[in-house]
N, C-alpha and C positions, 0 to 999 in steps of 0.2 A: 762824488762817487755814486753811481747808479745802482739800483736794485736789479737783481737777476730776474729773469722771466719766472723762474720757479718761486722765488720769494713773492713776486707780484701775484702769481696764481694762488699761493698759500694765503696771502693777505686777503685777496678777493674772496676766497672760499670761507675764510674766517668771518668776514663781514656778512656774507650771505647766510651762513649758519646761525650767526647771532641774530640777524634780522628775522630769520624764520622763527626763532624762539620768541623774540620780543614782540613781533607782530601778533603772534598767537596770544601772548600774555596781555598786551596793551591795546591791540587793534592796529589797523593799518595807519591810522592817524594819531595813535596814542603815544608815539615816541618820535622824537625829532631825529633828523639825519645827524645833527651835531652830537646828540646823546649816544646814538648808535656808534658813531665813529670814535667817540671818546671811550666807550666801553670796549671797542675793538682795539684800542690803543693805536689809532691811526689819526693823523691830523685831519680835521674836517675838510680842509682844502684838498686833500687827496681823494675825496669821494669821486670827483669827476675823472680821475685817472682810472677808475674801476667801472663806473657806470655813466651812461649818457644822461640819465634822469633818475629821479626817485622811483618812477614807475618801472624802470628797468630792474631796479633792486627789488621792488615788490614782486615782479614776475619771477625773478630768480629765487627769491625767498619762498614764494608759494610752491614753486616746483620742488625745492629742496625739502620743505616740510611735508609735501605730499609723498615724495619718494621715500622719505623716512618712515612713513606709515606703512609702506608696502611690506616691510619686514617686522613691523611692530607687534608687540604682544596684544595690542588693541585690535589687530586685524588678522593675526595668524595663530589662532588657537586650533587645537585638534578637532573641535566640533563647533557647530554653529552656536549651540547653547553656551559654550565657554567663550566664544567670541562676543556674543551679546553681553554676557556677564562682565567680561573685561571692559568692554566699551561703556557699559552703563554702571560703572563702579565709582565709588567715592574718590578713589585715587585719580581716575581720569578727570572727573569733575573738578577736583581741587588742584591739579597740576597743569595749569593752562600752557605754560611754556613748552611742554612736551606733549600737548594734547593733539588730537586730530584737527588739522586745519579746516576740514570741511565744516565741523561744528563751531570751532573757535572763530572763524572769519566769515561765516555765512552772511551776516548783515553788512559787514564792511565790503566784501567783494561785490555784493549786489549793486553797490554804488561806485564801483571802481572802473578802471579802464577796460577796454576790449581785450587787451593782452592779458591782464590779470584774470578777467572772467574766463578766458580761453584756458589758461593754465589751471584754474580752479575746476573748470569743467572736466578737463582731462583727469584730474585727481578724483573727482566724483565718479566718473566712469570706471576708474580702476577700483574704487570702493565697491561699486555695484558688481563688477566682475568677481572680486574677491568673495563677496557674500554669495553670489550665484554658484561659485565653485563648491560651497559647503551645503548647497541644497540638493535634495534627491534629483536624479536625472529624470525630468518629466518634460523635456523640450526646452530649447534655449529661450524662447520668448516667455514662457511661463516662469522659468527661473529668473529671468531678467526682471519681469514685473514684480515678483516677490522680493527680489533684492532691492528694488526701488522702494517698496513699502517698508522693508526692514530698516534700510539706511535712513529713510526719512523719519521713521519713528525714533530711531536712536539719536539722530542729530537733534530732533525736536526735544526729546527727553533731556538730553545733556544741556541744551540751551535753557530750557525751563528750570532745570535743577540748579543751574548757575545763577539764574536771574531772580528767583524768589528769595525773600528775606527770611523765611521760616525754615530753619534747618531740618526739622522733622518732615515738613512737606517736601523739601528737596530730596531727602532720602526716600520718601514714599514714592515720588515720581520715578526715581531710578529703579527701585525694587518692583513697582507695579508694571512698568513698561517691560522690564527684563522678563518678568514672569509671564506676562501676556504673550510676548513675542516667542518665548521659549515654548509655551504651551501650544501655540498655533503652528510653529515652524520646526520644532525640534523633537518631534515625536519619537525618533529613533535614537536620540542621544542618551 
């Protein structure tokens, strides 16, 4: 007895959503297809009924994680200062599976396939655009340049705060970068 197209699509999306979380949590190479399929409650042999390759899953999972951020509290606060504060928070730092894929996977994607890098790039561009929308209107190029700086500082700060072994230093990185960015770019908030 075969599965309906709707069931197949539902299973496919469940695998993609799970992979989006686990890749952010463990990295692109940190979890096996067998473990993902087991957690999704799908036989490992069924993987190729849904994806032509592991890279196809990576690309879809990156896209899913990136689009998830489009409406996330990490990116859609009322003011730039609040957005920076949400992004550079302990909660964001400590919850990798729901974190921004730009920060969580920057090292992994830099060594990944062209397809994965293209999908990641699209997500980065959307992050820049979202930040630029929160900046005062002073010309598209100037806002875009400032958005690149803000995003790069936030991604770097989250990465460093996750990597250091000293909890106090980790907190200090988040607080310092958030304050400095807010002081520079959020004069009217």
